[in-house]
C-alpha positions as CSV (number, residue, x, y, z in Angstrom):
1,X,-38.9,30.2,-36.9
2,X,-37.0,32.4,-34.4
3,X,-39.1,31.1,-31.5
4,X,-38.4,27.6,-32.6
5,X,-34.7,28.3,-32.7
6,X,-34.8,29.8,-29.2
7,X,-36.7,26.7,-27.9
8,X,-34.1,24.3,-29.6
9,X,-31.3,26.3,-28.1
10,X,-32.8,26.1,-24.6
11,X,-33.4,22.4,-24.9
12,X,-29.8,21.9,-26.2
13,X,-28.4,23.8,-23.2
14,X,-30.6,21.8,-20.9
15,X,-29.4,18.6,-22.4
16,X,-25.8,19.6,-22.0
17,X,-26.5,20.5,-18.4
18,X,-28.1,17.1,-17.8
19,X,-25.2,15.3,-19.3
20,X,-22.7,17.3,-17.2
21,X,-24.7,16.5,-14.1
22,X,-24.7,12.8,-15.0
23,X,-21.0,12.8,-15.5
24,X,-20.5,14.4,-12.1
25,X,-22.5,11.6,-10.3
26,X,-21.2,8.8,-12.5
27,X,-18.2,8.0,-10.3
28,X,-20.5,7.6,-7.3
29,X,-22.9,5.4,-9.3
30,X,-20.3,3.4,-11.1
31,X,-20.3,0.6,-8.6
32,X,-24.0,0.3,-8.7
33,X,-24.1,0.4,-12.5
34,X,-21.5,-2.4,-12.7
35,X,-23.5,-4.5,-10.4
36,X,-26.6,-4.0,-12.5
37,X,-24.8,-4.8,-15.6
38,X,-23.2,-7.9,-14.0
39,X,-26.6,-9.2,-13.0
40,X,-28.3,-8.6,-16.3
41,X,-28.6,-11.2,-19.1
42,X,-26.0,-10.6,-21.8
43,X,-28.4,-12.0,-24.4
44,X,-27.2,-12.2,-27.9
45,X,-23.5,-12.4,-26.9
46,X,-24.2,-15.8,-25.4
47,X,-26.2,-16.9,-28.4
48,X,-23.0,-17.1,-30.5
49,X,-21.2,-19.3,-28.0
50,X,-18.3,-17.0,-27.5
51,X,-15.2,-19.0,-26.4
52,X,-13.7,-18.1,-23.0
53,X,-10.0,-18.3,-21.9
54,X,-10.5,-21.6,-20.1
55,X,-11.8,-23.2,-23.3
56,X,-15.3,-23.3,-21.9
57,X,-18.2,-22.0,-24.0
58,X,-20.1,-19.2,-22.3
59,X,-23.5,-20.2,-21.1
60,X,-26.4,-17.8,-20.5
61,X,-26.8,-16.8,-16.8
62,X,-30.4,-17.9,-16.8
63,X,-29.3,-21.4,-17.8
64,X,-27.0,-21.7,-14.8
65,X,-27.8,-19.3,-12.0
66,X,-28.2,-15.5,-11.5
67,X,-24.6,-15.3,-10.3
68,X,-23.0,-17.4,-12.9
69,X,-21.2,-16.0,-15.9
70,X,-18.2,-16.2,-18.1
71,X,-15.8,-14.2,-15.9
72,X,-12.9,-16.7,-15.8
73,X,-9.7,-15.0,-14.4
74,X,-7.1,-17.7,-15.3
75,X,-6.1,-19.0,-18.7
76,X,-4.9,-22.6,-18.0
77,X,-3.5,-22.7,-21.6
78,X,-0.9,-20.1,-20.8
79,X,2.3,-21.2,-19.0
80,X,2.6,-17.9,-17.2
81,X,-0.9,-18.2,-15.7
82,X,-0.3,-21.8,-14.6
83,X,3.1,-20.8,-13.0
84,X,1.4,-17.9,-11.1
85,X,-1.4,-20.3,-10.0
86,X,1.1,-22.7,-8.3
87,X,4.0,-20.4,-7.4
88,X,2.1,-17.4,-5.8
89,X,3.2,-18.4,-2.3
90,X,6.7,-19.5,-3.1
91,X,8.7,-16.3,-2.4
92,X,8.2,-16.6,1.3
93,X,9.5,-20.2,1.7
94,X,12.4,-19.5,-0.7
95,X,13.5,-16.5,1.4
96,X,13.1,-18.4,4.7
97,X,14.9,-21.5,3.4
98,X,17.8,-19.4,2.1
99,X,18.0,-17.4,5.3
100,X,18.0,-20.5,7.6
101,X,20.6,-22.2,5.4
102,X,22.9,-19.2,5.4
103,X,22.7,-19.0,9.2
104,X,23.4,-22.7,9.5
105,X,26.6,-22.4,7.4
106,X,27.8,-19.4,9.4
107,X,27.5,-21.2,12.8
108,X,30.3,-23.2,14.3
109,X,29.8,-27.0,14.4
110,X,29.3,-27.1,18.1
111,X,26.4,-24.6,17.8
112,X,24.6,-26.7,15.2
113,X,21.8,-29.1,16.1
114,X,23.2,-32.6,16.0
115,X,21.9,-36.1,16.1
116,X,18.8,-37.6,14.5
117,X,15.5,-35.8,14.1
118,X,12.9,-36.7,16.8
119,X,10.6,-39.6,16.4
120,X,7.0,-39.0,17.2
121,X,4.9,-35.9,16.9
122,X,7.1,-32.9,17.9
123,X,5.3,-30.7,15.3
124,X,7.8,-27.9,15.2
125,X,7.6,-25.0,12.9
126,X,9.6,-26.9,10.3
127,X,7.0,-29.7,10.6
128,X,4.2,-27.2,9.7
129,X,6.3,-25.6,7.0
130,X,8.8,-28.2,5.6
131,X,9.9,-26.1,2.7
132,X,11.7,-23.8,5.2
133,X,14.2,-26.5,5.7
134,X,14.9,-27.2,2.1
135,X,18.5,-26.1,2.1
136,X,19.5,-27.2,5.6
137,X,22.2,-29.8,6.0
138,X,21.3,-30.9,9.5
139,X,18.3,-33.2,10.3
140,X,15.0,-31.4,10.8
141,X,11.3,-32.1,10.8
142,X,9.2,-33.7,9.4
143,X,11.0,-36.9,10.2
144,X,12.3,-38.7,7.1
145,X,10.9,-36.2,4.5
146,X,13.2,-36.2,1.5
147,X,14.5,-33.0,0.0
148,X,12.5,-33.4,-3.2
149,X,9.2,-33.4,-1.3
150,X,10.3,-30.2,0.4
151,X,11.0,-28.7,-3.0
152,X,7.6,-29.9,-4.3
153,X,5.9,-28.1,-1.4
154,X,7.9,-24.9,-2.2
155,X,7.0,-25.1,-5.9
156,X,3.3,-25.8,-5.3
157,X,1.6,-23.4,-2.9
158,X,-1.6,-25.4,-2.8
159,X,0.3,-28.5,-1.8
160,X,2.0,-26.5,1.0
161,X,-1.4,-25.4,2.2
162,X,-2.6,-29.0,2.2
163,X,0.4,-30.1,4.3
164,X,-0.3,-27.3,6.8
165,X,-3.9,-28.5,7.0
166,X,-2.5,-32.0,7.7
167,X,-0.4,-30.5,10.5
168,X,-3.5,-28.8,11.9
169,X,-5.5,-32.0,11.6
170,X,-2.9,-33.9,13.7
171,X,-2.5,-31.3,16.4
172,X,-6.3,-30.9,16.9
173,X,-6.6,-34.6,17.3
174,X,-3.7,-34.7,19.7
175,X,-5.0,-31.8,21.8
176,X,-8.4,-33.5,22.0
177,X,-6.6,-36.6,23.4
178,X,-4.6,-34.5,25.9
179,X,-7.4,-32.1,27.1
180,X,-10.6,-34.0,26.3
181,X,-11.8,-30.8,24.7
182,X,-12.3,-29.6,21.1
183,X,-13.8,-30.9,17.9
184,X,-10.9,-32.9,16.6
185,X,-9.0,-32.6,13.4
186,X,-11.7,-33.7,10.9
187,X,-14.3,-31.3,12.2
188,X,-11.9,-28.4,12.1
189,X,-10.1,-29.0,8.8
190,X,-12.6,-30.6,6.5
191,X,-15.1,-27.7,6.4
192,X,-12.2,-25.2,5.7
193,X,-10.7,-27.5,3.0
194,X,-14.1,-27.7,1.3
195,X,-14.7,-24.0,1.5
196,X,-11.2,-23.2,0.1
197,X,-11.6,-25.7,-2.8
198,X,-15.0,-24.2,-3.6
199,X,-13.8,-20.7,-3.5
200,X,-10.8,-21.3,-5.7
201,X,-13.0,-23.2,-8.2
202,X,-15.4,-20.2,-8.2
203,X,-12.6,-17.8,-8.8
204,X,-11.3,-19.8,-11.7
205,X,-14.7,-20.2,-13.4
206,X,-16.5,-17.0,-12.5
207,X,-14.1,-14.6,-10.7
208,X,-16.1,-15.1,-7.6
209,X,-13.5,-14.0,-5.0
210,X,-13.8,-10.4,-6.3
211,X,-17.2,-10.3,-4.6
212,X,-16.5,-8.9,-1.1
213,X,-19.7,-7.1,-0.1
214,X,-22.5,-9.1,1.4
215,X,-24.9,-8.3,-1.4
216,X,-22.4,-9.4,-4.1
217,X,-21.6,-12.8,-2.7
218,X,-22.3,-15.8,-4.9
219,X,-22.4,-19.4,-3.6
220,X,-18.6,-19.9,-4.2
221,X,-17.5,-16.7,-2.5
222,X,-20.0,-17.1,0.3
223,X,-18.6,-20.6,0.9
224,X,-15.0,-19.4,0.8
225,X,-15.5,-16.6,3.3
226,X,-17.5,-18.8,5.6
227,X,-14.7,-21.2,5.6
228,X,-12.2,-18.5,6.6
229,X,-14.6,-17.4,9.4
230,X,-14.7,-21.0,10.6
231,X,-11.0,-21.5,10.7
232,X,-10.5,-18.2,12.5
233,X,-13.0,-19.3,15.2
234,X,-11.2,-22.6,15.5
235,X,-7.9,-20.9,15.7
236,X,-9.1,-18.7,18.5
237,X,-10.2,-21.7,20.6
238,X,-6.9,-23.4,19.8
239,X,-5.0,-20.5,21.3
240,X,-7.3,-20.7,24.4
241,X,-6.5,-24.4,24.8
242,X,-2.8,-23.9,24.5
243,X,-2.9,-21.1,27.1
244,X,-4.8,-23.3,29.5
245,X,-2.1,-26.0,29.2
246,X,0.6,-23.4,30.3
247,X,-1.4,-21.7,33.0
248,X,-2.3,-25.1,34.4
249,X,1.4,-25.6,35.1
250,X,1.6,-22.2,36.8
251,X,3.2,-20.5,33.8
252,X,2.0,-17.4,32.0
253,X,-0.2,-17.7,28.9
254,X,2.2,-17.4,25.9
255,X,-0.4,-16.5,23.2
256,X,-2.5,-13.3,22.7
257,X,-5.8,-14.8,21.6
258,X,-7.2,-11.4,20.4
259,X,-4.0,-10.9,18.4
260,X,-5.7,-13.1,15.9
261,X,-7.7,-10.0,14.7
262,X,-4.6,-7.7,14.2
263,X,-3.2,-8.0,10.7
264,X,0.5,-8.9,10.7
265,X,0.5,-9.7,14.4
266,X,-1.9,-12.6,13.8
267,X,0.9,-14.2,11.7
268,X,3.3,-13.8,14.6
269,X,0.8,-15.3,17.0
270,X,0.2,-18.2,14.7
271,X,4.0,-19.0,14.5
272,X,4.2,-18.8,18.3
273,X,1.3,-21.2,18.6
274,X,3.2,-23.8,16.6
275,X,6.3,-23.4,18.8
276,X,4.7,-23.4,22.2
277,X,2.5,-26.4,21.3
278,X,5.5,-28.4,20.1
279,X,7.4,-27.4,23.2
280,X,4.6,-28.5,25.5
281,X,4.2,-31.9,23.8
282,X,7.9,-32.6,23.9
283,X,8.0,-31.8,27.6
284,X,5.1,-34.0,28.2
285,X,7.0,-36.9,26.7
286,X,10.1,-36.0,28.7
287,X,12.0,-35.4,25.4
288,X,14.5,-32.7,24.4
289,X,13.4,-31.5,21.0
290,X,15.8,-30.8,18.2
291,X,16.7,-27.2,18.1
292,X,14.3,-25.4,15.7
293,X,16.4,-23.3,13.2
294,X,13.5,-21.0,12.7
295,X,13.2,-20.3,16.4
296,X,16.9,-19.7,16.6
297,X,16.7,-17.1,13.8
298,X,13.6,-15.3,15.1
299,X,13.6,-14.7,18.9
300,X,10.0,-13.4,19.0
301,X,8.9,-17.0,18.4
302,X,10.1,-18.3,21.8
303,X,9.6,-15.3,24.1
304,X,7.3,-16.5,26.9
305,X,5.1,-13.4,26.6
306,X,4.9,-11.0,23.7
307,X,2.8,-7.9,23.3
308,X,2.4,-6.0,20.1
309,X,4.0,-2.9,21.4
310,X,7.1,-4.9,22.5
311,X,7.3,-6.6,19.2
312,X,7.2,-3.3,17.3
313,X,9.7,-1.5,19.5
314,X,12.3,-4.1,20.1
315,X,14.1,-4.9,16.9
316,X,16.3,-7.5,18.6
317,X,13.2,-9.7,18.7
318,X,12.8,-9.6,14.9
319,X,16.0,-11.4,13.9
320,X,18.7,-13.0,16.1
321,X,21.6,-11.3,14.3
322,X,20.3,-7.8,15.1
323,X,21.0,-8.1,18.8
324,X,20.9,-10.6,21.6
325,X,17.8,-11.2,23.6
326,X,18.3,-11.1,27.4
327,X,18.0,-14.5,29.1
328,X,14.9,-13.4,31.0
329,X,13.3,-12.3,27.7
330,X,13.6,-15.4,25.6
331,X,12.9,-19.0,26.1
332,X,16.1,-21.0,25.5
333,X,15.8,-23.9,23.2
């Protein structure tokens, strides 16, 4: 009996040691365990047709695909979820529209842009992002767009993205006509639009966009990230084409093509691309474009050359009211 008790004591100690060891390695294996659980059949839970937040009955993975499952991340029956789905991008245009309106009202009448908005395809920054001009009193692009449409783009982030893709479609077609190079708007925009739609659908139905690693990708997330890779490649060649237009005139190249890969600076380069392309097309038509309120507020937009170090170290480039940019440093509108 004593020997048996000794053996049981040793086995108990060994079991506790094993459990302690398992707890120590559990954090490192947690990710792998979650992947294994996610890829396993749930079994009896599906047999009872458990109702999901979207109102869809859960379906066994084997009946759909190995990656499919009831992981919906949005409840479309809840007002808060629906509002978040449409308004997630609204704070930026609200801030920009308010800032530009405040600056407009603080300017003297002779400093304000006057006259009618341009006819044709000027494609200024306010053409690409119409909600930025929601509160402006003076005419601005897009030509003839009523205020309620600008408000709708502000309140629906997906509609704003669609309008930006329309802008991109138009400029890609126009650049192809000017240079004879490029794929054109349809070949650039349609694959990205399809990938974006598929990725969002996968996120709503299966939480697909949480899959970031190569081994975790399902068809929805793979399509989504492939679409972003495609639009980045197209954007790189767009910058190259715009730089060629300027260097062909004997000017310096205004855009840093590799800045596309630097978070934060890539947004600055994208804004500058809109301005310099609009400026070039207006000059080609021998037209004087309407002053762009966004460019007037943010001098970094119009500077002929802009490096990341200069952008970071010169605060006067960030916002016009923080200091005047020297005449040699900024491109006058």
